[in-house]
C-alpha positions as CSV (number, residue, x, y, z in Angstrom):
1,L,-8.7,54.2,5.1
2,P,-12.1,54.8,2.9
3,Y,-14.4,51.8,2.6
4,F,-13.4,51.5,-1.0
5,S,-10.0,50.3,0.1
6,M,-11.5,47.2,1.4
7,S,-13.1,46.5,-2.0
8,L,-10.0,47.1,-3.5
9,V,-7.9,44.7,-1.6
10,H,-10.5,41.9,-2.0
11,F,-10.6,42.5,-5.7
12,L,-6.6,42.0,-5.6
13,F,-7.1,39.0,-3.8
14,A,-9.8,37.6,-6.3
15,L,-7.6,38.7,-9.1
16,S,-4.7,36.7,-7.6
17,T,-7.0,33.8,-7.4
18,V,-7.7,33.9,-10.9
19,F,-4.4,34.4,-11.9
20,I,-3.2,31.2,-10.1
21,F,-6.3,29.0,-11.6
22,I,-5.3,30.1,-15.0
23,K,-1.5,29.5,-14.9
24,Y,-1.5,26.3,-12.8
25,S,-4.8,24.5,-13.0
26,P,-4.7,21.5,-15.5
27,F,-8.1,22.3,-17.0
28,T,-9.0,23.2,-20.5
29,K,-9.2,26.8,-21.9
30,F,-12.7,26.7,-22.1
31,Q,-13.0,25.2,-18.7
32,K,-11.0,28.1,-17.1
33,I,-13.3,30.3,-18.9
34,L,-16.6,28.8,-17.5
35,F,-15.1,28.9,-13.9
36,I,-13.8,32.4,-13.8
37,F,-17.1,33.8,-15.4
38,G,-19.3,31.4,-13.1
39,Y,-21.4,33.0,-10.3
40,Y,-19.0,32.4,-7.4
41,I,-15.8,33.6,-8.6
42,F,-17.3,36.5,-11.0
43,F,-19.5,37.6,-8.2
44,E,-19.7,36.1,-4.7
45,Y,-16.1,35.9,-4.1
46,N,-15.1,39.0,-6.3
47,I,-17.8,41.8,-6.0
48,I,-18.8,41.0,-2.3
49,A,-15.9,42.0,0.0
50,K,-15.6,39.4,2.5
51,H,-12.9,36.9,3.8
52,Y,-14.2,33.9,1.9
53,V,-12.2,35.0,-1.2
54,L,-9.0,33.9,1.0
55,F,-10.5,30.4,1.3
56,V,-10.3,30.2,-2.5
57,L,-6.9,32.0,-2.8
58,F,-5.1,29.4,-0.1
59,I,-6.7,26.2,-1.3
60,F,-5.6,27.2,-4.8
61,L,-2.2,27.6,-3.7
62,I,-2.3,24.2,-1.8
63,A,-3.5,22.7,-5.1
64,T,-0.5,24.1,-6.9
65,L,1.8,22.3,-4.2
66,Y,-0.3,19.2,-3.9
67,K,1.9,17.2,-6.0
68,E,5.1,17.9,-4.1
69,R,3.4,18.2,-0.8
70,F,5.6,15.2,0.5
71,K,8.7,16.9,-0.8
72,K,7.8,20.5,0.2
73,P,5.8,20.0,3.5
74,L,6.8,23.6,5.1
75,Q,5.6,25.2,2.1
76,Y,2.5,22.9,1.9
77,F,1.8,23.7,5.6
78,L,2.5,27.3,5.6
79,C,-0.4,27.4,3.0
80,V,-2.6,25.1,5.1
81,L,-2.0,27.1,8.2
82,L,-3.0,30.3,6.1
83,M,-6.1,28.9,5.0
84,A,-7.1,27.8,8.5
85,G,-7.0,31.2,9.9
86,T,-9.5,32.4,7.2
87,N,-12.5,31.2,9.0
88,V,-13.9,28.4,10.7
89,H,-14.9,26.6,7.1
90,G,-11.1,26.8,6.3
91,F,-10.1,25.6,9.7
92,V,-12.2,22.5,9.4
93,T,-11.0,21.7,5.8
94,T,-7.4,22.0,6.8
95,I,-7.7,19.7,9.8
96,I,-9.1,17.3,7.6
97,L,-6.6,17.7,4.9
98,S,-3.8,17.7,7.7
99,L,-4.8,14.3,8.9
100,F,-5.1,12.8,5.5
101,Y,-1.6,14.2,4.6
102,F,-0.4,12.0,7.5
103,Y,-2.4,9.1,6.6
104,E,-0.8,9.0,3.3
105,Y,2.7,9.6,4.3
106,I,3.0,7.5,7.2
107,I,0.3,4.5,6.7
108,K,-0.2,4.4,3.1
109,Q,3.3,5.0,1.5
110,K,4.9,3.7,4.9
111,M,7.5,6.6,5.0
112,D,9.6,7.7,7.9
113,L,9.2,11.2,9.4
114,K,12.1,13.4,8.5
115,P,13.0,16.5,10.4
116,N,11.1,18.8,8.1
117,H,8.0,16.7,8.7
118,V,8.4,16.7,12.6
119,F,8.8,20.5,12.4
120,S,5.8,20.8,10.1
121,I,3.8,18.8,12.7
122,V,4.8,21.0,15.6
123,M,4.3,24.1,13.5
124,I,0.6,22.7,12.6
125,L,-0.2,21.9,15.9
126,L,0.9,25.2,17.2
127,G,-0.9,27.0,14.6
128,F,-4.2,25.2,15.0
129,T,-4.1,25.8,18.8
130,L,-3.8,29.6,18.1
131,I,-6.3,29.4,15.5
132,T,-8.9,27.8,17.7
133,V,-8.4,30.5,20.3
134,L,-8.9,33.0,17.7
135,L,-12.0,31.6,15.9
136,W,-13.7,30.8,19.0
137,P,-17.0,32.8,19.1
138,P,-17.3,35.4,22.0
139,P,-20.5,34.8,24.2
140,D,-22.0,37.9,22.9
141,L,-21.5,37.3,19.4
142,G,-24.9,36.3,18.8
143,V,-24.4,33.9,15.7
144,G,-23.1,30.3,16.1
145,I,-23.3,29.9,19.7
146,G,-24.2,26.5,21.0
147,W,-24.7,23.5,19.1
148,N,-27.8,22.6,17.0
149,T,-28.8,19.0,17.1
150,D,-32.3,19.1,15.7
151,F,-32.4,15.8,13.5
152,S,-35.9,17.1,12.2
153,L,-36.7,17.2,8.3
154,S,-37.0,20.9,8.5
155,H,-33.7,21.4,9.6
156,I,-31.8,18.5,7.6
157,A,-33.2,19.8,4.4
158,P,-32.0,23.2,4.5
159,V,-28.6,21.5,5.6
160,L,-28.5,19.2,2.5
161,S,-29.7,22.0,0.1
162,S,-26.2,23.5,0.4
163,L,-25.3,21.0,-2.3
164,I,-27.8,22.6,-4.4
165,N,-26.8,26.0,-3.9
166,A,-22.9,25.0,-4.4
167,F,-23.6,23.8,-7.9
168,L,-26.9,25.6,-8.9
169,P,-26.4,28.9,-7.3
170,I,-29.4,30.4,-9.1
171,S,-31.1,33.4,-7.8
172,K,-34.5,35.0,-8.2
173,I,-34.4,37.6,-11.4
174,K,-34.8,40.9,-9.7
175,I,-32.5,44.0,-8.5
176,N,-32.0,43.0,-4.8
177,F,-31.2,39.3,-5.7
178,W,-28.2,38.3,-3.4
179,N,-29.2,35.0,-1.3
180,D,-32.5,34.8,-2.6
181,R,-32.4,31.3,-4.4
182,L,-34.7,30.5,-7.2
183,I,-34.5,26.6,-6.5
184,Q,-36.8,25.9,-3.5
185,G,-39.4,23.2,-2.9
186,P,-40.8,20.6,-0.4
187,N,-38.1,19.4,2.0
188,I,-38.2,15.8,0.4
189,L,-37.8,17.2,-2.9
190,M,-34.7,19.3,-1.7
191,I,-33.1,16.4,-0.1
192,M,-33.8,14.2,-3.3
193,I,-31.9,16.7,-5.5
194,S,-29.2,17.1,-3.2
195,I,-28.5,13.5,-3.0
196,I,-28.6,13.1,-7.1
197,I,-26.0,16.2,-7.4
198,L,-23.9,14.7,-4.5
199,I,-23.8,11.4,-6.3
200,F,-23.2,12.9,-9.9
201,S,-20.2,15.0,-8.6
202,L,-18.9,11.8,-7.2
203,L,-18.7,10.0,-10.6
204,F,-15.7,12.2,-11.6
205,F,-13.9,10.3,-9.0
206,L,-14.9,6.6,-9.6
207,K,-11.2,5.7,-10.6
208,K,-9.4,8.2,-8.2
209,R,-10.1,6.9,-4.8
210,S,-7.7,9.5,-2.8
211,Q,-9.3,12.4,-4.4
212,M,-12.7,11.1,-3.8
213,I,-11.7,11.0,0.1
214,V,-10.2,14.4,-0.4
215,Y,-13.4,15.7,-1.8
216,L,-15.9,13.8,0.4
217,L,-14.1,14.5,4.0
218,P,-14.0,18.3,3.6
219,I,-17.6,18.3,2.5
220,F,-18.7,16.3,5.3
221,G,-16.8,18.8,7.6
222,L,-18.6,21.8,5.8
223,I,-21.9,20.2,6.1
224,S,-21.2,19.4,9.8
225,I,-20.8,23.0,10.2
226,F,-24.2,24.0,8.5
227,F,-26.2,21.4,10.5
228,L,-24.4,22.0,14.1
229,K,-24.0,26.0,13.9
230,N,-25.4,27.8,10.9
231,T,-27.2,26.4,7.8
232,G,-25.5,29.4,5.9
233,N,-26.1,30.7,2.4
234,F,-24.3,31.1,-1.0
235,K,-21.0,32.2,0.3
236,H,-20.8,29.5,2.8
237,H,-22.4,26.9,0.2
238,G,-20.0,27.8,-2.8
239,L,-17.0,26.7,-0.7
240,I,-18.4,23.0,-1.5
241,Y,-18.2,23.7,-5.2
242,I,-14.4,25.3,-4.7
243,L,-13.7,22.1,-2.8
244,F,-15.1,20.0,-5.8
245,I,-12.7,22.1,-8.3
246,F,-9.8,21.5,-6.1
247,S,-10.3,17.9,-6.0
248,L,-10.4,17.7,-9.7
249,W,-7.5,20.1,-9.9
250,V,-5.4,17.6,-7.5
């Protein structure tokens, strides 16, 4: 098929994501409009045909099932597995969500495992094993090979700047603007701005500890990927923003 087919299929994924968000999310009409016509949904995960749109689609499907996740574990974990297979960022996020699910179910609510939960655990373990094999980078990939454990300021600052890009994805005003961010500065300043943004976002969850955990742990997982593997750019950092929306939703 011609290359345009990829853009068409990608647009259908993006359109499905928007439909789910409009129909099932608890936000006001004005908030929904702001979100849909924001940078990430309108441009980054819509115009540019990449697999990151699937992360958004599946995490929104997870959000629609979240209130009934203990009653419908099979449907919930099917969406979790689909999201895990999108990319390594989705995989790490779903591992954290799955662990938190069973922490809430077994320890916090002290419920016994039912047959559908046992089957879900088996399904998740087999699925995660398969996805690990599929996502493991081959030695000739050239990107993401090895581990970066550089704790220097010059490495930590770009990693934490992912929070700035997530919530303030402002590009330079020019024709070829993609991934050319406007907000840049000394490393110390970027770290301070990143910390302020994180603290401000946490204010939304002060009275909702579980949602704060759902928000913080996956973000920690993503930032770990940025630190250990690849610092990434807008398309990676925007997933933090999507996790913020997801956490507000649930």
